[in-house]
mmCIF file of the N, C-alpha and C atoms, coordinates in Angstrom:
data_MODEL
# 
_entry.id   MODEL 
# 
loop_
_atom_site.group_PDB 
_atom_site.id 
_atom_site.type_symbol 
_atom_site.label_atom_id 
_atom_site.label_alt_id 
_atom_site.label_comp_id 
_atom_site.label_asym_id 
_atom_site.label_entity_id 
_atom_site.label_seq_id 
_atom_site.pdbx_PDB_ins_code 
_atom_site.Cartn_x 
_atom_site.Cartn_y 
_atom_site.Cartn_z 
_atom_site.occupancy 
_atom_site.B_iso_or_equiv 
_atom_site.pdbx_formal_charge 
_atom_site.auth_seq_id 
_atom_site.auth_comp_id 
_atom_site.auth_asym_id 
_atom_site.auth_atom_id 
_atom_site.pdbx_PDB_model_num 
ATOM 1   N N  . UNK A 1 1  ? 279.123 182.565 -16.721 1.00 0.00 ? 1  UNK A N  1 
ATOM 2   C CA . UNK A 1 1  ? 278.863 182.274 -15.325 1.00 0.00 ? 1  UNK A CA 1 
ATOM 3   C C  . UNK A 1 1  ? 278.178 183.453 -14.656 1.00 0.00 ? 1  UNK A C  1 
ATOM 4   N N  . UNK A 1 2  ? 277.322 183.129 -13.741 1.00 0.00 ? 2  UNK A N  1 
ATOM 5   C CA . UNK A 1 2  ? 276.593 184.139 -12.990 1.00 0.00 ? 2  UNK A CA 1 
ATOM 6   C C  . UNK A 1 2  ? 277.300 184.384 -11.661 1.00 0.00 ? 2  UNK A C  1 
ATOM 7   N N  . UNK A 1 3  ? 277.644 185.629 -11.405 1.00 0.00 ? 3  UNK A N  1 
ATOM 8   C CA . UNK A 1 3  ? 278.265 185.984 -10.131 1.00 0.00 ? 3  UNK A CA 1 
ATOM 9   C C  . UNK A 1 3  ? 277.378 186.994 -9.421  1.00 0.00 ? 3  UNK A C  1 
ATOM 10  N N  . UNK A 1 4  ? 277.122 186.731 -8.159  1.00 0.00 ? 4  UNK A N  1 
ATOM 11  C CA . UNK A 1 4  ? 276.274 187.612 -7.365  1.00 0.00 ? 4  UNK A CA 1 
ATOM 12  C C  . UNK A 1 4  ? 277.035 187.968 -6.096  1.00 0.00 ? 4  UNK A C  1 
ATOM 13  N N  . UNK A 1 5  ? 277.302 189.254 -5.908  1.00 0.00 ? 5  UNK A N  1 
ATOM 14  C CA . UNK A 1 5  ? 278.023 189.743 -4.727  1.00 0.00 ? 5  UNK A CA 1 
ATOM 15  C C  . UNK A 1 5  ? 279.320 188.978 -4.492  1.00 0.00 ? 5  UNK A C  1 
ATOM 16  N N  . UNK A 1 6  ? 280.070 188.763 -5.515  1.00 0.00 ? 6  UNK A N  1 
ATOM 17  C CA . UNK A 1 6  ? 281.371 188.088 -5.503  1.00 0.00 ? 6  UNK A CA 1 
ATOM 18  C C  . UNK A 1 6  ? 281.315 186.646 -5.009  1.00 0.00 ? 6  UNK A C  1 
ATOM 19  N N  . UNK A 1 7  ? 280.152 186.018 -5.006  1.00 0.00 ? 7  UNK A N  1 
ATOM 20  C CA . UNK A 1 7  ? 280.028 184.607 -4.653  1.00 0.00 ? 7  UNK A CA 1 
ATOM 21  C C  . UNK A 1 7  ? 280.112 183.775 -5.920  1.00 0.00 ? 7  UNK A C  1 
ATOM 22  N N  . UNK A 1 8  ? 280.640 182.555 -5.826  1.00 0.00 ? 8  UNK A N  1 
ATOM 23  C CA . UNK A 1 8  ? 280.594 181.687 -6.982  1.00 0.00 ? 8  UNK A CA 1 
ATOM 24  C C  . UNK A 1 8  ? 279.242 180.988 -7.041  1.00 0.00 ? 8  UNK A C  1 
ATOM 25  N N  . UNK A 1 9  ? 278.980 180.295 -8.110  1.00 0.00 ? 9  UNK A N  1 
ATOM 26  C CA . UNK A 1 9  ? 277.671 179.668 -8.312  1.00 0.00 ? 9  UNK A CA 1 
ATOM 27  C C  . UNK A 1 9  ? 277.318 178.666 -7.223  1.00 0.00 ? 9  UNK A C  1 
ATOM 28  N N  . UNK A 1 10 ? 278.277 177.867 -6.792  1.00 0.00 ? 10 UNK A N  1 
ATOM 29  C CA . UNK A 1 10 ? 278.006 176.882 -5.757  1.00 0.00 ? 10 UNK A CA 1 
ATOM 30  C C  . UNK A 1 10 ? 277.623 177.553 -4.444  1.00 0.00 ? 10 UNK A C  1 
ATOM 31  N N  . UNK A 1 11 ? 278.358 178.578 -4.056  1.00 0.00 ? 11 UNK A N  1 
ATOM 32  C CA . UNK A 1 11 ? 278.038 179.286 -2.810  1.00 0.00 ? 11 UNK A CA 1 
ATOM 33  C C  . UNK A 1 11 ? 276.651 179.917 -2.884  1.00 0.00 ? 11 UNK A C  1 
ATOM 34  N N  . UNK A 1 12 ? 276.319 180.484 -4.025  1.00 0.00 ? 12 UNK A N  1 
ATOM 35  C CA . UNK A 1 12 ? 274.999 181.088 -4.185  1.00 0.00 ? 12 UNK A CA 1 
ATOM 36  C C  . UNK A 1 12 ? 273.904 180.027 -4.101  1.00 0.00 ? 12 UNK A C  1 
ATOM 37  N N  . UNK A 1 13 ? 274.090 178.914 -4.794  1.00 0.00 ? 13 UNK A N  1 
ATOM 38  C CA . UNK A 1 13 ? 273.092 177.847 -4.784  1.00 0.00 ? 13 UNK A CA 1 
ATOM 39  C C  . UNK A 1 13 ? 272.896 177.289 -3.386  1.00 0.00 ? 13 UNK A C  1 
ATOM 40  N N  . UNK A 1 14 ? 273.984 177.156 -2.637  1.00 0.00 ? 14 UNK A N  1 
ATOM 41  C CA . UNK A 1 14 ? 273.869 176.617 -1.292  1.00 0.00 ? 14 UNK A CA 1 
ATOM 42  C C  . UNK A 1 14 ? 273.125 177.582 -0.377  1.00 0.00 ? 14 UNK A C  1 
ATOM 43  N N  . UNK A 1 15 ? 273.248 178.868 -0.602  1.00 0.00 ? 15 UNK A N  1 
ATOM 44  C CA . UNK A 1 15 ? 272.467 179.828 0.183   1.00 0.00 ? 15 UNK A CA 1 
ATOM 45  C C  . UNK A 1 15 ? 270.988 179.717 -0.154  1.00 0.00 ? 15 UNK A C  1 
ATOM 46  N N  . UNK A 1 16 ? 270.684 179.547 -1.427  1.00 0.00 ? 16 UNK A N  1 
ATOM 47  C CA . UNK A 1 16 ? 269.288 179.451 -1.865  1.00 0.00 ? 16 UNK A CA 1 
ATOM 48  C C  . UNK A 1 16 ? 268.633 178.186 -1.322  1.00 0.00 ? 16 UNK A C  1 
ATOM 49  N N  . UNK A 1 17 ? 269.363 177.080 -1.301  1.00 0.00 ? 17 UNK A N  1 
ATOM 50  C CA . UNK A 1 17 ? 268.801 175.794 -0.895  1.00 0.00 ? 17 UNK A CA 1 
ATOM 51  C C  . UNK A 1 17 ? 269.214 175.407 0.524   1.00 0.00 ? 17 UNK A C  1 
ATOM 52  N N  . UNK A 1 18 ? 269.157 176.343 1.448   1.00 0.00 ? 18 UNK A N  1 
ATOM 53  C CA . UNK A 1 18 ? 269.435 176.105 2.874   1.00 0.00 ? 18 UNK A CA 1 
ATOM 54  C C  . UNK A 1 18 ? 270.811 175.523 3.140   1.00 0.00 ? 18 UNK A C  1 
ATOM 55  N N  . UNK A 1 19 ? 271.795 175.904 2.363   1.00 0.00 ? 19 UNK A N  1 
ATOM 56  C CA . UNK A 1 19 ? 273.165 175.490 2.621   1.00 0.00 ? 19 UNK A CA 1 
ATOM 57  C C  . UNK A 1 19 ? 273.508 174.072 2.234   1.00 0.00 ? 19 UNK A C  1 
ATOM 58  N N  . UNK A 1 20 ? 272.644 173.387 1.499   1.00 0.00 ? 20 UNK A N  1 
ATOM 59  C CA . UNK A 1 20 ? 272.930 172.020 1.081   1.00 0.00 ? 20 UNK A CA 1 
ATOM 60  C C  . UNK A 1 20 ? 272.540 171.814 -0.375  1.00 0.00 ? 20 UNK A C  1 
ATOM 61  N N  . UNK A 1 21 ? 273.133 170.809 -0.976  1.00 0.00 ? 21 UNK A N  1 
ATOM 62  C CA . UNK A 1 21 ? 272.666 170.303 -2.258  1.00 0.00 ? 21 UNK A CA 1 
ATOM 63  C C  . UNK A 1 21 ? 273.096 168.858 -2.385  1.00 0.00 ? 21 UNK A C  1 
ATOM 64  N N  . UNK A 1 22 ? 272.394 168.099 -3.225  1.00 0.00 ? 22 UNK A N  1 
ATOM 65  C CA . UNK A 1 22 ? 272.716 166.696 -3.431  1.00 0.00 ? 22 UNK A CA 1 
ATOM 66  C C  . UNK A 1 22 ? 273.172 166.492 -4.859  1.00 0.00 ? 22 UNK A C  1 
ATOM 67  N N  . UNK A 1 23 ? 274.323 165.837 -5.021  1.00 0.00 ? 23 UNK A N  1 
ATOM 68  C CA . UNK A 1 23 ? 274.841 165.627 -6.364  1.00 0.00 ? 23 UNK A CA 1 
ATOM 69  C C  . UNK A 1 23 ? 274.289 164.332 -6.967  1.00 0.00 ? 23 UNK A C  1 
ATOM 70  N N  . UNK A 1 24 ? 274.656 164.053 -8.199  1.00 0.00 ? 24 UNK A N  1 
ATOM 71  C CA . UNK A 1 24 ? 274.114 162.904 -8.923  1.00 0.00 ? 24 UNK A CA 1 
ATOM 72  C C  . UNK A 1 24 ? 274.609 161.565 -8.378  1.00 0.00 ? 24 UNK A C  1 
ATOM 73  N N  . UNK A 1 25 ? 275.632 161.569 -7.554  1.00 0.00 ? 25 UNK A N  1 
ATOM 74  C CA . UNK A 1 25 ? 276.151 160.320 -6.975  1.00 0.00 ? 25 UNK A CA 1 
ATOM 75  C C  . UNK A 1 25 ? 275.600 160.037 -5.582  1.00 0.00 ? 25 UNK A C  1 
ATOM 76  N N  . UNK A 1 26 ? 274.701 160.867 -5.103  1.00 0.00 ? 26 UNK A N  1 
ATOM 77  C CA . UNK A 1 26 ? 274.060 160.637 -3.812  1.00 0.00 ? 26 UNK A CA 1 
ATOM 78  C C  . UNK A 1 26 ? 274.709 161.322 -2.637  1.00 0.00 ? 26 UNK A C  1 
ATOM 79  N N  . UNK A 1 27 ? 275.766 162.107 -2.863  1.00 0.00 ? 27 UNK A N  1 
ATOM 80  C CA . UNK A 1 27 ? 276.415 162.848 -1.779  1.00 0.00 ? 27 UNK A CA 1 
ATOM 81  C C  . UNK A 1 27 ? 275.629 164.115 -1.492  1.00 0.00 ? 27 UNK A C  1 
ATOM 82  N N  . UNK A 1 28 ? 275.315 164.356 -0.237  1.00 0.00 ? 28 UNK A N  1 
ATOM 83  C CA . UNK A 1 28 ? 274.672 165.604 0.173   1.00 0.00 ? 28 UNK A CA 1 
ATOM 84  C C  . UNK A 1 28 ? 275.766 166.525 0.688   1.00 0.00 ? 28 UNK A C  1 
ATOM 85  N N  . UNK A 1 29 ? 275.908 167.697 0.091   1.00 0.00 ? 29 UNK A N  1 
ATOM 86  C CA . UNK A 1 29 ? 276.986 168.635 0.406   1.00 0.00 ? 29 UNK A CA 1 
ATOM 87  C C  . UNK A 1 29 ? 276.479 169.731 1.331   1.00 0.00 ? 29 UNK A C  1 
ATOM 88  N N  . UNK A 1 30 ? 277.320 170.082 2.297   1.00 0.00 ? 30 UNK A N  1 
ATOM 89  C CA . UNK A 1 30 ? 277.009 171.109 3.285   1.00 0.00 ? 30 UNK A CA 1 
ATOM 90  C C  . UNK A 1 30 ? 278.139 172.128 3.322   1.00 0.00 ? 30 UNK A C  1 
ATOM 91  N N  . UNK A 1 31 ? 277.847 173.287 3.875   1.00 0.00 ? 31 UNK A N  1 
ATOM 92  C CA . UNK A 1 31 ? 278.865 174.307 4.150   1.00 0.00 ? 31 UNK A CA 1 
ATOM 93  C C  . UNK A 1 31 ? 278.635 174.843 5.547   1.00 0.00 ? 31 UNK A C  1 
ATOM 94  N N  . UNK A 1 32 ? 279.730 175.117 6.232   1.00 0.00 ? 32 UNK A N  1 
ATOM 95  C CA . UNK A 1 32 ? 279.682 175.785 7.524   1.00 0.00 ? 32 UNK A CA 1 
ATOM 96  C C  . UNK A 1 32 ? 279.804 177.273 7.241   1.00 0.00 ? 32 UNK A C  1 
ATOM 97  N N  . UNK A 1 33 ? 279.060 178.076 7.954   1.00 0.00 ? 33 UNK A N  1 
ATOM 98  C CA . UNK A 1 33 ? 279.046 179.511 7.724   1.00 0.00 ? 33 UNK A CA 1 
ATOM 99  C C  . UNK A 1 33 ? 280.462 180.092 7.731   1.00 0.00 ? 33 UNK A C  1 
ATOM 100 N N  . UNK A 1 34 ? 280.753 180.896 6.734   1.00 0.00 ? 34 UNK A N  1 
ATOM 101 C CA . UNK A 1 34 ? 282.035 181.594 6.575   1.00 0.00 ? 34 UNK A CA 1 
ATOM 102 C C  . UNK A 1 34 ? 283.214 180.669 6.284   1.00 0.00 ? 34 UNK A C  1 
ATOM 103 N N  . UNK A 1 35 ? 282.975 179.445 5.889   1.00 0.00 ? 35 UNK A N  1 
ATOM 104 C CA . UNK A 1 35 ? 284.037 178.507 5.522   1.00 0.00 ? 35 UNK A CA 1 
ATOM 105 C C  . UNK A 1 35 ? 283.787 178.009 4.097   1.00 0.00 ? 35 UNK A C  1 
ATOM 106 N N  . UNK A 1 36 ? 284.857 177.689 3.396   1.00 0.00 ? 36 UNK A N  1 
ATOM 107 C CA . UNK A 1 36 ? 284.725 177.203 2.024   1.00 0.00 ? 36 UNK A CA 1 
ATOM 108 C C  . UNK A 1 36 ? 284.897 175.694 1.927   1.00 0.00 ? 36 UNK A C  1 
ATOM 109 N N  . UNK A 1 37 ? 285.024 175.005 3.048   1.00 0.00 ? 37 UNK A N  1 
ATOM 110 C CA . UNK A 1 37 ? 285.216 173.564 3.026   1.00 0.00 ? 37 UNK A CA 1 
ATOM 111 C C  . UNK A 1 37 ? 283.955 172.857 2.548   1.00 0.00 ? 37 UNK A C  1 
ATOM 112 N N  . UNK A 1 38 ? 284.161 171.789 1.789   1.00 0.00 ? 38 UNK A N  1 
ATOM 113 C CA . UNK A 1 38 ? 283.054 170.968 1.315   1.00 0.00 ? 38 UNK A CA 1 
ATOM 114 C C  . UNK A 1 38 ? 282.870 169.820 2.297   1.00 0.00 ? 38 UNK A C  1 
ATOM 115 N N  . UNK A 1 39 ? 281.773 169.844 3.029   1.00 0.00 ? 39 UNK A N  1 
ATOM 116 C CA . UNK A 1 39 ? 281.439 168.775 3.959   1.00 0.00 ? 39 UNK A CA 1 
ATOM 117 C C  . UNK A 1 39 ? 280.343 167.971 3.283   1.00 0.00 ? 39 UNK A C  1 
ATOM 118 N N  . UNK A 1 40 ? 280.550 166.659 3.170   1.00 0.00 ? 40 UNK A N  1 
ATOM 119 C CA . UNK A 1 40 ? 279.558 165.872 2.458   1.00 0.00 ? 40 UNK A CA 1 
ATOM 120 C C  . UNK A 1 40 ? 279.229 164.586 3.188   1.00 0.00 ? 40 UNK A C  1 
ATOM 121 N N  . UNK A 1 41 ? 277.999 164.089 2.922   1.00 0.00 ? 41 UNK A N  1 
ATOM 122 C CA . UNK A 1 41 ? 277.462 162.900 3.580   1.00 0.00 ? 41 UNK A CA 1 
ATOM 123 C C  . UNK A 1 41 ? 276.789 162.034 2.534   1.00 0.00 ? 41 UNK A C  1 
ATOM 124 N N  . UNK A 1 42 ? 277.076 160.730 2.584   1.00 0.00 ? 42 UNK A N  1 
ATOM 125 C CA . UNK A 1 42 ? 276.425 159.793 1.675   1.00 0.00 ? 42 UNK A CA 1 
ATOM 126 C C  . UNK A 1 42 ? 275.474 158.930 2.502   1.00 0.00 ? 42 UNK A C  1 
ATOM 127 N N  . UNK A 1 43 ? 274.180 159.039 2.227   1.00 0.00 ? 43 UNK A N  1 
ATOM 128 C CA . UNK A 1 43 ? 273.181 158.373 3.064   1.00 0.00 ? 43 UNK A CA 1 
ATOM 129 C C  . UNK A 1 43 ? 273.189 156.855 2.924   1.00 0.00 ? 43 UNK A C  1 
ATOM 130 N N  . UNK A 1 44 ? 273.636 156.319 1.804   1.00 0.00 ? 44 UNK A N  1 
ATOM 131 C CA . UNK A 1 44 ? 273.654 154.860 1.643   1.00 0.00 ? 44 UNK A CA 1 
ATOM 132 C C  . UNK A 1 44 ? 274.801 154.213 2.420   1.00 0.00 ? 44 UNK A C  1 
ATOM 133 N N  . UNK A 1 45 ? 275.953 154.858 2.451   1.00 0.00 ? 45 UNK A N  1 
ATOM 134 C CA . UNK A 1 45 ? 277.113 154.301 3.152   1.00 0.00 ? 45 UNK A CA 1 
ATOM 135 C C  . UNK A 1 45 ? 277.296 154.906 4.538   1.00 0.00 ? 45 UNK A C  1 
ATOM 136 N N  . UNK A 1 46 ? 276.510 155.935 4.865   1.00 0.00 ? 46 UNK A N  1 
ATOM 137 C CA . UNK A 1 46 ? 276.595 156.650 6.136   1.00 0.00 ? 46 UNK A CA 1 
ATOM 138 C C  . UNK A 1 46 ? 277.997 157.220 6.357   1.00 0.00 ? 46 UNK A C  1 
ATOM 139 N N  . UNK A 1 47 ? 278.638 157.660 5.289   1.00 0.00 ? 47 UNK A N  1 
ATOM 140 C CA . UNK A 1 47 ? 280.006 158.152 5.327   1.00 0.00 ? 47 UNK A CA 1 
ATOM 141 C C  . UNK A 1 47 ? 280.037 159.676 5.272   1.00 0.00 ? 47 UNK A C  1 
ATOM 142 N N  . UNK A 1 48 ? 280.857 160.276 6.113   1.00 0.00 ? 48 UNK A N  1 
ATOM 143 C CA . UNK A 1 48 ? 281.082 161.713 6.141   1.00 0.00 ? 48 UNK A CA 1 
ATOM 144 C C  . UNK A 1 48 ? 282.481 162.009 5.615   1.00 0.00 ? 48 UNK A C  1 
ATOM 145 N N  . UNK A 1 49 ? 282.643 163.125 4.907   1.00 0.00 ? 49 UNK A N  1 
ATOM 146 C CA . UNK A 1 49 ? 283.948 163.596 4.456   1.00 0.00 ? 49 UNK A CA 1 
ATOM 147 C C  . UNK A 1 49 ? 283.983 165.112 4.536   1.00 0.00 ? 49 UNK A C  1 
ATOM 148 N N  . UNK A 1 50 ? 285.179 165.661 4.709   1.00 0.00 ? 50 UNK A N  1 
ATOM 149 C CA . UNK A 1 50 ? 285.376 167.110 4.731   1.00 0.00 ? 50 UNK A CA 1 
ATOM 150 C C  . UNK A 1 50 ? 286.659 167.434 3.983   1.00 0.00 ? 50 UNK A C  1 
ATOM 151 N N  . UNK A 1 51 ? 286.702 168.575 3.338   1.00 0.00 ? 51 UNK A N  1 
ATOM 152 C CA . UNK A 1 51 ? 287.886 168.954 2.563   1.00 0.00 ? 51 UNK A CA 1 
ATOM 153 C C  . UNK A 1 51 ? 288.897 169.764 3.380   1.00 0.00 ? 51 UNK A C  1 
ATOM 154 N N  . UNK A 1 52 ? 288.668 169.907 4.677   1.00 0.00 ? 52 UNK A N  1 
ATOM 155 C CA . UNK A 1 52 ? 289.597 170.683 5.509   1.00 0.00 ? 52 UNK A CA 1 
ATOM 156 C C  . UNK A 1 52 ? 290.870 169.878 5.796   1.00 0.00 ? 52 UNK A C  1 
ATOM 157 N N  . UNK A 1 53 ? 291.985 170.553 6.094   1.00 0.00 ? 53 UNK A N  1 
ATOM 158 C CA . UNK A 1 53 ? 293.239 169.857 6.392   1.00 0.00 ? 53 UNK A CA 1 
ATOM 159 C C  . UNK A 1 53 ? 293.155 168.942 7.621   1.00 0.00 ? 53 UNK A C  1 
ATOM 160 N N  . UNK A 1 54 ? 292.405 169.340 8.629   1.00 0.00 ? 54 UNK A N  1 
ATOM 161 C CA . UNK A 1 54 ? 292.297 168.516 9.840   1.00 0.00 ? 54 UNK A CA 1 
ATOM 162 C C  . UNK A 1 54 ? 291.705 167.150 9.522   1.00 0.00 ? 54 UNK A C  1 
ATOM 163 N N  . UNK A 1 55 ? 290.709 167.104 8.648   1.00 0.00 ? 55 UNK A N  1 
ATOM 164 C CA . UNK A 1 55 ? 290.102 165.824 8.266   1.00 0.00 ? 55 UNK A CA 1 
ATOM 165 C C  . UNK A 1 55 ? 291.058 165.008 7.407   1.00 0.00 ? 55 UNK A C  1 
ATOM 166 N N  . UNK A 1 56 ? 291.707 165.650 6.459   1.00 0.00 ? 56 UNK A N  1 
ATOM 167 C CA . UNK A 1 56 ? 292.583 164.940 5.526   1.00 0.00 ? 56 UNK A CA 1 
ATOM 168 C C  . UNK A 1 56 ? 293.759 164.252 6.212   1.00 0.00 ? 56 UNK A C  1 
ATOM 169 N N  . UNK A 1 57 ? 294.305 164.862 7.265   1.00 0.00 ? 57 UNK A N  1 
ATOM 170 C CA . UNK A 1 57 ? 295.497 164.327 7.906   1.00 0.00 ? 57 UNK A CA 1 
ATOM 171 C C  . UNK A 1 57 ? 295.229 163.582 9.204   1.00 0.00 ? 57 UNK A C  1 
ATOM 172 N N  . UNK A 1 58 ? 293.963 163.468 9.591   1.00 0.00 ? 58 UNK A N  1 
ATOM 173 C CA . UNK A 1 58 ? 293.618 162.773 10.828  1.00 0.00 ? 58 UNK A CA 1 
ATOM 174 C C  . UNK A 1 58 ? 293.641 161.260 10.596  1.00 0.00 ? 58 UNK A C  1 
ATOM 175 N N  . UNK A 1 59 ? 294.102 160.544 11.574  1.00 0.00 ? 59 UNK A N  1 
ATOM 176 C CA . UNK A 1 59 ? 294.112 159.085 11.482  1.00 0.00 ? 59 UNK A CA 1 
ATOM 177 C C  . UNK A 1 59 ? 293.127 158.513 12.490  1.00 0.00 ? 59 UNK A C  1 
ATOM 178 N N  . UNK A 1 60 ? 292.679 157.313 12.231  1.00 0.00 ? 60 UNK A N  1 
ATOM 179 C CA . UNK A 1 60 ? 291.757 156.662 13.169  1.00 0.00 ? 60 UNK A CA 1 
ATOM 180 C C  . UNK A 1 60 ? 290.357 157.238 13.045  1.00 0.00 ? 60 UNK A C  1 
ATOM 181 N N  . UNK A 1 61 ? 289.932 158.006 14.034  1.00 0.00 ? 61 UNK A N  1 
ATOM 182 C CA . UNK A 1 61 ? 288.595 158.600 14.043  1.00 0.00 ? 61 UNK A CA 1 
ATOM 183 C C  . UNK A 1 61 ? 288.514 159.697 12.984  1.00 0.00 ? 61 UNK A C  1 
ATOM 184 N N  . UNK A 1 62 ? 287.937 159.388 11.826  1.00 0.00 ? 62 UNK A N  1 
ATOM 185 C CA . UNK A 1 62 ? 287.885 160.333 10.709  1.00 0.00 ? 62 UNK A CA 1 
ATOM 186 C C  . UNK A 1 62 ? 286.724 161.303 10.896  1.00 0.00 ? 62 UNK A C  1 
ATOM 187 N N  . UNK A 1 63 ? 286.984 162.377 11.609  1.00 0.00 ? 63 UNK A N  1 
ATOM 188 C CA . UNK A 1 63 ? 286.002 163.440 11.777  1.00 0.00 ? 63 UNK A CA 1 
ATOM 189 C C  . UNK A 1 63 ? 286.753 164.748 12.015  1.00 0.00 ? 63 UNK A C  1 
ATOM 190 N N  . UNK A 1 64 ? 286.024 165.832 11.993  1.00 0.00 ? 64 UNK A N  1 
ATOM 191 C CA . UNK A 1 64 ? 286.601 167.151 12.265  1.00 0.00 ? 64 UNK A CA 1 
ATOM 192 C C  . UNK A 1 64 ? 285.516 168.027 12.865  1.00 0.00 ? 64 UNK A C  1 
ATOM 193 N N  . UNK A 1 65 ? 285.886 169.232 13.278  1.00 0.00 ? 65 UNK A N  1 
ATOM 194 C CA . UNK A 1 65 ? 284.908 170.109 13.928  1.00 0.00 ? 65 UNK A CA 1 
ATOM 195 C C  . UNK A 1 65 ? 283.810 170.549 12.955  1.00 0.00 ? 65 UNK A C  1 
ATOM 196 N N  . UNK A 1 66 ? 284.092 170.588 11.659  1.00 0.00 ? 66 UNK A N  1 
ATOM 197 C CA . UNK A 1 66 ? 283.079 170.993 10.681  1.00 0.00 ? 66 UNK A CA 1 
ATOM 198 C C  . UNK A 1 66 ? 281.998 169.919 10.532  1.00 0.00 ? 66 UNK A C  1 
ATOM 199 N N  . UNK A 1 67 ? 282.422 168.656 10.489  1.00 0.00 ? 67 UNK A N  1 
ATOM 200 C CA . UNK A 1 67 ? 281.460 167.545 10.422  1.00 0.00 ? 67 UNK A CA 1 
ATOM 201 C C  . UNK A 1 67 ? 280.622 167.529 11.692  1.00 0.00 ? 67 UNK A C  1 
ATOM 202 N N  . UNK A 1 68 ? 281.258 167.686 12.841  1.00 0.00 ? 68 UNK A N  1 
ATOM 203 C CA . UNK A 1 68 ? 280.529 167.697 14.112  1.00 0.00 ? 68 UNK A CA 1 
ATOM 204 C C  . UNK A 1 68 ? 279.511 168.829 14.152  1.00 0.00 ? 68 UNK A C  1 
ATOM 205 N N  . UNK A 1 69 ? 279.886 169.992 13.634  1.00 0.00 ? 69 UNK A N  1 
ATOM 206 C CA . UNK A 1 69 ? 278.981 171.134 13.633  1.00 0.00 ? 69 UNK A CA 1 
ATOM 207 C C  . UNK A 1 69 ? 277.755 170.867 12.753  1.00 0.00 ? 69 UNK A C  1 
ATOM 208 N N  . UNK A 1 70 ? 277.957 170.260 11.590  1.00 0.00 ? 70 UNK A N  1 
ATOM 209 C CA . UNK A 1 70 ? 276.838 169.929 10.714  1.00 0.00 ? 70 UNK A CA 1 
ATOM 210 C C  . UNK A 1 70 ? 275.952 168.872 11.376  1.00 0.00 ? 70 UNK A C  1 
ATOM 211 N N  . UNK A 1 71 ? 276.558 167.855 11.963  1.00 0.00 ? 71 UNK A N  1 
ATOM 212 C CA . UNK A 1 71 ? 275.786 166.792 12.620  1.00 0.00 ? 71 UNK A CA 1 
ATOM 213 C C  . UNK A 1 71 ? 274.938 167.343 13.756  1.00 0.00 ? 71 UNK A C  1 
ATOM 214 N N  . UNK A 1 72 ? 275.450 168.291 14.520  1.00 0.00 ? 72 UNK A N  1 
ATOM 215 C CA . UNK A 1 72 ? 274.707 168.880 15.635  1.00 0.00 ? 72 UNK A CA 1 
ATOM 216 C C  . UNK A 1 72 ? 273.545 169.739 15.161  1.00 0.00 ? 72 UNK A C  1 
ATOM 217 N N  . UNK A 1 73 ? 273.687 170.357 13.984  1.00 0.00 ? 73 UNK A N  1 
ATOM 218 C CA . UNK A 1 73 ? 272.667 171.285 13.487  1.00 0.00 ? 73 UNK A CA 1 
ATOM 219 C C  . UNK A 1 73 ? 271.668 170.649 12.532  1.00 0.00 ? 73 UNK A C  1 
ATOM 220 N N  . UNK A 1 74 ? 271.788 169.357 12.263  1.00 0.00 ? 74 UNK A N  1 
ATOM 221 C CA . UNK A 1 74 ? 270.889 168.688 11.318  1.00 0.00 ? 74 UNK A CA 1 
ATOM 222 C C  . UNK A 1 74 ? 269.567 168.396 11.935  1.00 0.00 ? 74 UNK A C  1 
# 
């Protein structure tokens, strides 16, 4: 594995590719600066997900401040 300045490969790749990457299943992954949460968007289903605790335990309106931040900056 390649490590650069104590970053893992995913963090490094996301810096190189403007903080996003798209996986083979069509999910576009984002990161919020200084956070390790995986925020992802699927363009076919228009679905957002986040790996933060606030998103995981929220009921009803499934969103969090990280998703909102990505949506505002897109």
